[in-house]
KOLKELO-961006 format. One record per residue (C-alpha): residue number from 1; x, y, z. Coordinates in pm, whole numbers. Layout:
# residues N
(NUM (X Y Z))
...
END
This chain:
# residues 609
(1 (32705 42632 2358))
(2 (33083 42651 2306))
(3 (33096 42991 2476))
(4 (32903 42849 2774))
(5 (33149 42562 2810))
(6 (33453 42793 2784))
(7 (33312 43022 3052))
(8 (33292 42728 3294))
(9 (33655 42636 3357))
(10 (33567 42335 3568))
(11 (33369 42168 3290))
(12 (33633 42261 3037))
(13 (33892 42078 3244))
(14 (33652 41791 3301))
(15 (33582 41760 2928))
(16 (33950 41762 2836))
(17 (34025 41499 3101))
(18 (33728 41295 2984))
(19 (33847 41296 2622))
(20 (34203 41212 2724))
(21 (34094 40919 2937))
(22 (33870 40785 2660))
(23 (34139 40802 2393))
(24 (34412 40661 2615))
(25 (34190 40395 2772))
(26 (34034 40264 2453))
(27 (34356 40301 2256))
(28 (34563 40113 2513))
(29 (34295 39846 2550))
(30 (34280 39794 2174))
(31 (34659 39769 2148))
(32 (34701 39527 2439))
(33 (34411 39304 2343))
(34 (34482 39283 1970))
(35 (34860 39258 2000))
(36 (34837 38962 2236))
(37 (34528 38805 2083))
(38 (34711 38519 1908))
(39 (34904 38428 2223))
(40 (34591 38450 2437))
(41 (34377 38238 2204))
(42 (34662 37992 2153))
(43 (34708 37945 2528))
(44 (34333 37920 2588))
(45 (34282 37673 2304))
(46 (34581 37467 2416))
(47 (34447 37441 2770))
(48 (34096 37365 2652))
(49 (34208 37101 2400))
(50 (34435 36948 2664))
(51 (34131 36900 2887))
(52 (33932 36752 2597))
(53 (34202 36502 2499))
(54 (34234 36399 2864))
(55 (33858 36336 2871))
(56 (33889 36113 2563))
(57 (34177 35918 2719))
(58 (33991 35873 3048))
(59 (33675 35764 2867))
(60 (33872 35517 2652))
(61 (34052 35371 2955))
(62 (33722 35329 3136))
(63 (33575 35138 2840))
(64 (33896 34933 2809))
(65 (33869 34846 3179))
(66 (33502 34753 3128))
(67 (33603 34510 2851))
(68 (33886 34367 3062))
(69 (33635 34308 3344))
(70 (33402 34134 3099))
(71 (33681 33896 2997))
(72 (33781 33836 3361))
(73 (33423 33753 3464))
(74 (33418 33473 3205))
(75 (33646 33281 3444))
(76 (33461 33370 3764))
(77 (33255 33101 3936))
(78 (32885 33182 3955))
(79 (32685 33051 4248))
(80 (32361 33052 4047))
(81 (32527 32815 3792))
(82 (32632 32567 4060))
(83 (32970 32736 4105))
(84 (33042 32708 3731))
(85 (33206 32977 3521))
(86 (33125 33060 3158))
(87 (33462 32911 3053))
(88 (33371 32588 3238))
(89 (33070 32548 3005))
(90 (33295 32536 2697))
(91 (33572 32330 2864))
(92 (33537 31957 2781))
(93 (33765 31875 3076))
(94 (33493 32001 3311))
(95 (33235 31741 3206))
(96 (33133 31687 3568))
(97 (33053 32054 3611))
(98 (32895 32110 3271))
(99 (32523 32106 3237))
(100 (32430 32112 2870))
(101 (32068 32190 2948))
(102 (32162 32516 3121))
(103 (32472 32596 2914))
(104 (32298 32791 2638))
(105 (32072 32975 2883))
(106 (32363 33069 3111))
(107 (32593 33192 2833))
(108 (32315 33383 2657))
(109 (32203 33541 2987))
(110 (32559 33647 3062))
(111 (32597 33810 2720))
(112 (32261 33985 2746))
(113 (32337 34114 3097))
(114 (32679 34235 2981))
(115 (32529 34424 2686))
(116 (32259 34582 2899))
(117 (32514 34701 3156))
(118 (32752 34846 2894))
(119 (32558 35054 2642))
(120 (32882 35160 2471))
(121 (32920 34801 2343))
(122 (32788 34726 1996))
(123 (32816 34342 1998))
(124 (32960 34062 2205))
(125 (33040 33710 2075))
(126 (33142 33390 2251))
(127 (33274 33110 2026))
(128 (33288 32752 2163))
(129 (33549 32552 1967))
(130 (33455 32214 2127))
(131 (33080 32218 2063))
(132 (33123 32448 1760))
(133 (32863 32694 1880))
(134 (32848 33072 1844))
(135 (32671 33288 2102))
(136 (32593 33646 1999))
(137 (32427 33944 2162))
(138 (32401 34305 2040))
(139 (32280 34641 2168))
(140 (32175 34721 1808))
(141 (31821 34618 1717))
(142 (31782 34352 1444))
(143 (32155 34279 1425))
(144 (32267 33914 1401))
(145 (32550 33697 1269))
(146 (32550 33508 942))
(147 (32467 33140 994))
(148 (32705 33009 729))
(149 (33011 33198 847))
(150 (33316 33000 968))
(151 (33379 33134 1317))
(152 (33604 32846 1420))
(153 (33915 32954 1232))
(154 (34173 33095 1467))
(155 (34221 33387 1231))
(156 (33856 33461 1160))
(157 (33931 33799 1317))
(158 (34267 33955 1386))
(159 (34610 33796 1333))
(160 (34518 33443 1439))
(161 (34819 33429 1668))
(162 (34726 33232 1983))
(163 (34813 33401 2313))
(164 (34653 33481 2649))
(165 (34613 33858 2616))
(166 (34364 34102 2470))
(167 (34414 34183 2103))
(168 (34267 34497 1945))
(169 (34152 34480 1583))
(170 (34126 34830 1425))
(171 (33839 34977 1229))
(172 (33657 34740 995))
(173 (33301 34652 900))
(174 (33243 34291 1020))
(175 (33184 34048 734))
(176 (33031 33793 972))
(177 (32722 34006 1034))
(178 (32416 33892 839))
(179 (32346 34092 522))
(180 (31991 34145 646))
(181 (32122 34323 958))
(182 (32235 34680 1012))
(183 (32605 34671 930))
(184 (32695 35010 789))
(185 (32939 35128 1054))
(186 (33296 35021 1139))
(187 (33384 34872 1477))
(188 (33692 34822 1692))
(189 (33709 34464 1816))
(190 (33865 34351 2142))
(191 (33925 33973 2128))
(192 (34077 33721 2364))
(193 (34129 33345 2340))
(194 (33982 33143 2627))
(195 (34183 32868 2797))
(196 (34147 32619 3079))
(197 (34208 32818 3398))
(198 (34478 32566 3497))
(199 (34664 32586 3167))
(200 (35038 32635 3171))
(201 (35079 32662 2795))
(202 (34848 32877 2589))
(203 (34839 32701 2254))
(204 (34505 32514 2264))
(205 (34224 32763 2319))
(206 (33878 32650 2427))
(207 (33716 32933 2241))
(208 (33721 33303 2180))
(209 (33541 33609 2321))
(210 (33496 33920 2104))
(211 (33362 34262 2210))
(212 (33281 34513 1935))
(213 (33277 34886 2004))
(214 (33163 35137 1745))
(215 (33471 35302 1597))
(216 (33330 35644 1681))
(217 (33257 35567 2048))
(218 (33544 35802 2142))
(219 (33323 36096 2036))
(220 (33101 36033 2339))
(221 (33381 36161 2559))
(222 (33374 36517 2423))
(223 (33016 36556 2302))
(224 (32967 36831 2564))
(225 (33286 37013 2453))
(226 (33202 37092 2091))
(227 (33352 37444 2089))
(228 (33718 37341 2058))
(229 (33895 37411 1728))
(230 (34122 37104 1703))
(231 (34101 36759 1543))
(232 (34116 36450 1765))
(233 (34299 36134 1660))
(234 (34327 35798 1838))
(235 (34623 35592 1713))
(236 (34690 35228 1803))
(237 (35035 35077 1855))
(238 (35071 34981 1489))
(239 (35015 35338 1373))
(240 (34660 35283 1244))
(241 (34415 35566 1313))
(242 (34134 35412 1518))
(243 (33941 35738 1537))
(244 (33954 36072 1358))
(245 (33703 36338 1458))
(246 (33699 36463 1097))
(247 (33666 36102 962))
(248 (33928 36177 698))
(249 (34186 35912 794))
(250 (33987 35674 1015))
(251 (34113 35319 963))
(252 (34424 35439 776))
(253 (34786 35488 884))
(254 (34828 35821 1064))
(255 (34961 36092 823))
(256 (35263 36214 1023))
(257 (35399 36409 724))
(258 (35094 36636 717))
(259 (35197 36768 1059))
(260 (35574 36803 1003))
(261 (35660 36474 1177))
(262 (35782 36125 1080))
(263 (35658 35932 1386))
(264 (35468 35980 1710))
(265 (35775 36092 1904))
(266 (35829 36378 1656))
(267 (35470 36494 1671))
(268 (35484 36815 1878))
(269 (35374 37180 1877))
(270 (35546 37385 1607))
(271 (35496 37708 1414))
(272 (35195 37570 1226))
(273 (35022 37337 1473))
(274 (34937 37313 1840))
(275 (34969 36950 1950))
(276 (34836 36792 2271))
(277 (34933 36429 2310))
(278 (34847 36161 2567))
(279 (34941 35794 2591))
(280 (34736 35521 2764))
(281 (34930 35252 2946))
(282 (34618 35036 2962))
(283 (34518 35020 2597))
(284 (34841 35132 2429))
(285 (34647 35399 2239))
(286 (34795 35741 2169))
(287 (34549 36030 2185))
(288 (34637 36337 1982))
(289 (34463 36675 1948))
(290 (34595 36901 1670))
(291 (34493 37265 1612))
(292 (34591 37443 1291))
(293 (34738 37784 1378))
(294 (34569 37930 1069))
(295 (34232 37868 1233))
(296 (34341 38065 1541))
(297 (34486 38345 1328))
(298 (34162 38366 1131))
(299 (33963 38378 1453))
(300 (34203 38642 1586))
(301 (34153 38864 1280))
(302 (33778 38840 1317))
(303 (33789 38930 1687))
(304 (34040 39211 1628))
(305 (33817 39369 1363))
(306 (33512 39344 1589))
(307 (33700 39498 1883))
(308 (33832 39788 1676))
(309 (33486 39859 1534))
(310 (33329 39855 1878))
(311 (33604 40078 2024))
(312 (33570 40330 1741))
(313 (33194 40345 1786))
(314 (33231 40379 2165))
(315 (33480 40666 2131))
(316 (33254 40857 1890))
(317 (32947 40801 2107))
(318 (33133 40893 2426))
(319 (33257 41219 2278))
(320 (32912 41316 2154))
(321 (32751 41234 2488))
(322 (33027 41418 2673))
(323 (32984 41739 2472))
(324 (32606 41746 2508))
(325 (32616 41651 2877))
(326 (32879 41912 2957))
(327 (32671 42188 2797))
(328 (32350 42087 2977))
(329 (32515 42038 3315))
(330 (32708 42363 3288))
(331 (32393 42561 3218))
(332 (32196 42413 3508))
(333 (32477 42435 3763))
(334 (32546 42796 3663))
(335 (32179 42878 3740))
(336 (32205 42696 4073))
(337 (32521 42891 4166))
(338 (32344 43220 4083))
(339 (32058 43134 4322))
(340 (32304 43033 4593))
(341 (32460 43376 4572))
(342 (32112 43528 4625))
(343 (32069 43322 4943))
(344 (32417 43422 5053))
(345 (32307 43787 5033))
(346 (32008 43713 5260))
(347 (31731 43650 5006))
(348 (31573 43341 5167))
(349 (31258 43336 4947))
(350 (31461 43210 4647))
(351 (31287 42938 4446))
(352 (31427 42730 4156))
(353 (31206 42566 3891))
(354 (31306 42197 3877))
(355 (31396 42102 3520))
(356 (31417 41723 3551))
(357 (31411 41438 3804))
(358 (31782 41354 3791))
(359 (32051 41420 4053))
(360 (32075 41791 3970))
(361 (31696 41815 3971))
(362 (31701 41659 4317))
(363 (31965 41914 4418))
(364 (31747 42200 4284))
(365 (31441 42067 4467))
(366 (31639 42023 4788))
(367 (31780 42373 4758))
(368 (31432 42524 4717))
(369 (31300 42320 5010))
(370 (31599 42419 5221))
(371 (31539 42786 5152))
(372 (31170 42756 5244))
(373 (31244 42571 5567))
(374 (31541 42784 5664))
(375 (31328 43089 5732))
(376 (31080 42884 5933))
(377 (31363 42720 6131))
(378 (31509 43057 6218))
(379 (31173 43163 6363))
(380 (31097 42837 6542))
(381 (31432 42710 6668))
(382 (31437 42921 6981))
(383 (31082 42819 7082))
(384 (31162 42460 6998))
(385 (31471 42457 7219))
(386 (31276 42603 7512))
(387 (30997 42345 7475))
(388 (31249 42064 7454))
(389 (31426 42169 7771))
(390 (31091 42203 7948))
(391 (30987 41853 7841))
(392 (31316 41709 7960))
(393 (31275 41881 8297))
(394 (30920 41749 8336))
(395 (31039 41397 8248))
(396 (31314 41417 8510))
(397 (31072 41541 8772))
(398 (30830 41257 8689))
(399 (31091 40986 8744))
(400 (31078 40782 9064))
(401 (31399 40660 9219))
(402 (31395 40277 9164))
(403 (31591 40228 9487))
(404 (31314 40408 9679))
(405 (31055 40165 9530))
(406 (31271 39863 9616))
(407 (31322 39982 9975))
(408 (30948 40045 10007))
(409 (30869 39688 9891))
(410 (31120 39553 10144))
(411 (30948 39750 10424))
(412 (30607 39610 10323))
(413 (30749 39256 10317))
(414 (30893 39292 10669))
(415 (30557 39424 10796))
(416 (30371 39124 10639))
(417 (30622 38883 10792))
(418 (30582 39039 11136))
(419 (30204 38993 11096))
(420 (30271 38625 11009))
(421 (30132 38663 10654))
(422 (30405 38444 10505))
(423 (30251 38400 10161))
(424 (30217 38773 10108))
(425 (30569 38826 10239))
(426 (30701 38561 10000))
(427 (30521 38719 9702))
(428 (30659 39063 9791))
(429 (31006 38910 9834))
(430 (30989 38751 9486))
(431 (30858 39076 9338))
(432 (31145 39260 9506))
(433 (31397 39019 9353))
(434 (31244 39076 9011))
(435 (31264 39451 9062))
(436 (31624 39418 9181))
(437 (31704 39226 8858))
(438 (31556 39510 8653))
(439 (31774 39760 8838))
(440 (32093 39553 8801))
(441 (32046 39448 8437))
(442 (32174 39747 8243))
(443 (32131 39771 7866))
(444 (31903 39563 7646))
(445 (32112 39242 7625))
(446 (32151 38983 7903))
(447 (32279 38627 7935))
(448 (32020 38356 7875))
(449 (32093 38237 8231))
(450 (31994 38580 8372))
(451 (31674 38572 8165))
(452 (31597 38219 8295))
(453 (31658 38330 8657))
(454 (31412 38616 8604))
(455 (31159 38372 8450))
(456 (31199 38139 8748))
(457 (31111 38422 8986))
(458 (30811 38517 8774))
(459 (30691 38152 8762))
(460 (30726 38118 9141))
(461 (30520 38433 9190))
(462 (30247 38308 8953))
(463 (30237 37963 9114))
(464 (30160 38130 9447))
(465 (29893 38336 9274))
(466 (29727 38033 9107))
(467 (29769 37804 9412))
(468 (30010 37572 9226))
(469 (29750 37485 8960))
(470 (30037 37421 8719))
(471 (30399 37313 8724))
(472 (30688 37423 8503))
(473 (30993 37232 8374))
(474 (31306 37401 8241))
(475 (31516 37196 7997))
(476 (31812 37400 7872))
(477 (32165 37273 7838))
(478 (32443 37459 8019))
(479 (32618 37523 7685))
(480 (32350 37768 7571))
(481 (32300 37953 7901))
(482 (32596 38180 7824))
(483 (32442 38299 7495))
(484 (32304 38652 7472))
(485 (31932 38739 7440))
(486 (31737 39063 7447))
(487 (31622 39157 7796))
(488 (31264 39047 7879))
(489 (31248 38814 7578))
(490 (31133 38488 7738))
(491 (30923 38619 8030))
(492 (30642 38766 7813))
(493 (30603 38428 7635))
(494 (30580 38243 7970))
(495 (30337 38510 8095))
(496 (30118 38452 7789))
(497 (30122 38074 7847))
(498 (30014 38119 8212))
(499 (29745 38380 8149))
(500 (29587 38213 7846))
(501 (29694 37848 7858))
(502 (29637 37795 8233))
(503 (29339 38034 8259))
(504 (29068 37773 8315))
(505 (29279 37504 8486))
(506 (29266 37445 8863))
(507 (29514 37157 8861))
(508 (29729 36947 8627))
(509 (29862 37233 8421))
(510 (30211 37199 8279))
(511 (30443 37440 8102))
(512 (30773 37326 7947))
(513 (31052 37573 7867))
(514 (31327 37437 7641))
(515 (31610 37553 7423))
(516 (31840 37409 7160))
(517 (32056 37513 6863))
(518 (31912 37423 6521))
(519 (32089 37514 6193))
(520 (32317 37766 6372))
(521 (32019 37939 6535))
(522 (31905 37941 6898))
(523 (31544 37816 6928))
(524 (31367 37871 7263))
(525 (31030 37700 7313))
(526 (30746 37747 7563))
(527 (30487 37467 7549))
(528 (30169 37438 7758))
(529 (29897 37172 7783))
(530 (29613 37422 7793))
(531 (29299 37427 7583))
(532 (29484 37542 7269))
(533 (29349 37745 6979))
(534 (29198 37675 6638))
(535 (29377 37764 6314))
(536 (29187 38090 6261))
(537 (29281 38225 6604))
(538 (29647 38128 6551))
(539 (29646 38319 6219))
(540 (29485 38622 6386))
(541 (29745 38629 6665))
(542 (30028 38578 6416))
(543 (29901 38874 6214))
(544 (29920 39100 6522))
(545 (30288 39015 6574))
(546 (30398 39242 6289))
(547 (30126 39507 6324))
(548 (30257 39856 6402))
(549 (30155 39999 6738))
(550 (30230 40289 6974))
(551 (30393 40194 7302))
(552 (30310 40403 7609))
(553 (30568 40417 7888))
(554 (30348 40207 8120))
(555 (30235 39947 7865))
(556 (30316 39579 7933))
(557 (30555 39392 7708))
(558 (30373 39129 7497))
(559 (30439 38878 7219))
(560 (30423 39150 6954))
(561 (30690 39353 7134))
(562 (30921 39049 7161))
(563 (30869 38952 6797))
(564 (30922 39302 6656))
(565 (31231 39376 6867))
(566 (31405 39061 6740))
(567 (31293 39110 6379))
(568 (31406 39474 6373))
(569 (31749 39393 6518))
(570 (31825 39058 6352))
(571 (31609 39054 6038))
(572 (31352 38824 5882))
(573 (31361 38460 5991))
(574 (31398 38553 6358))
(575 (31121 38613 6610))
(576 (30814 38417 6717))
(577 (30627 38127 6556))
(578 (30302 37990 6713))
(579 (30174 37632 6680))
(580 (29847 37523 6845))
(581 (29541 37307 6812))
(582 (29212 37286 7000))
(583 (29260 37055 7298))
(584 (29629 37003 7217))
(585 (29788 37297 7393))
(586 (30010 37567 7244))
(587 (30377 37580 7147))
(588 (30558 37913 7095))
(589 (30901 37909 6931))
(590 (31140 38204 6953))
(591 (31431 38200 6706))
(592 (31744 38403 6787))
(593 (32097 38430 6646))
(594 (32369 38231 6822))
(595 (32583 38504 6984))
(596 (32753 38552 7316))
(597 (32633 38842 7530))
(598 (32935 39051 7432))
(599 (32891 38977 7060))
(600 (32521 39067 7072))
(601 (32591 39390 7261))
(602 (32848 39493 6998))
(603 (32605 39398 6721))
(604 (32314 39593 6873))
(605 (32530 39898 6946))
(606 (32646 39901 6582))
(607 (32292 39923 6440))
(608 (32182 40282 6358))
(609 (31847 40354 6513))
END
């Protein structure tokens, strides 16, 4: 095998180049990937975690805005409560507007509607200091407040300091929830004192509104981004950790020292940690994502080892495959070269046994076939050329000068007119115009306007033939008349409508020709009010549209010809569609691409046929 490879200098060079490329390629790839792995993973993780922490901030701000809206709506007048707000119900100054019979129903309905519309809310409370009533609603089943709890202390939750702004109470398990209820998770409470809407001083609240959110509601923001490596922290203004994705310091002061910092301003990316930090102007929360560099380094080592193992295995496999392939290819190509030399010396009966069905096997088969046909071609080519020239000569002799035919028709028309046979003269004149159009219209593409003019002449000729048993309307906008169509595309469809749709009608027949652009395609329609066809006949005609056929030089152009020409040139989705029903007439739609005449000519000329 080694001797065979050495004898073939080309494959020796190829093998050496192959080995060099493999070693250099894999070696350079391994070096570049592994040497920059830490930087790459660090940058990727930083970008990814930055997106995650932004999601958490956005989600938190949206919930904070929801809670702010809930508090604002407490002051909004409600037409279904006689233009009374929820705060009006707990305001003793508004005695004239209060309706104690509807108060409880209205407040409870508001709380229930608010809970239903905000599934992130755990509980909502409204405390009425004047009537000493507590209204409570929860999204958690079987959760209720304790009846004996004193809700009317100003400091029953939070600092107790009276002011007209939202106060956030960090993680705690509410002690005012009944012991029989589910109360095994901490919440973050958003509370606000309620005042008379006309108050100037905010020292005598009418009551309090409290909205509880589960302390872990922040996790909903990144539940679809679980592949990040960092820890997420949400820190309130006082430095208390509202949320910790690892749950290690939730509800406790944030451990700045663990991350080489003394306060939030010092918390930044360093040699040990990647830090992404965001601040919310709405809630005052600081959102922090921290990634330990040791995690990235550990991940890097694992990836580096996997890459090196894969590269080593690929190099060994590539070398083995290269050696075996070089030996096999060299042997087969050497045999093929030997046979080529035999053909070069004039031995045309050379035959190679095909070893396999790969590219070289195809080359061997083609070579054998070529040799077999070459001898036959040498014998037949002269006779073939003579026959071809003879056929071309016969075809030229069989042609009739179209100008001679046109001049002959004109002579016949003049004779009919001199004999006062005006109808015959008119029919010959129309036929002459149609023949003139065929002479003038070179190529296979014409303007739609030219095709319509030809159809008009054909219709006029047929109306004379059928004694005006039908009329025709043409409804095509001027904007589409400049588009290109294949020559004799519309006339065969109109011909079909006249011959089959108007066949048994002596009067009242109508054919409508229309055109429009639908979904960037030109759709031409020919509709008649003839007897129509049943579904089976429509299917049978549709099946013939794509059926292969042989076209003789004198055959008429029909629907099948029109359909197949357009499908072959423009592809599936173009061509003819037929819609009909017994007694409802027939509608034929022809779909074409939207192209100008010049564009279509260039397109058709560029298709190999």
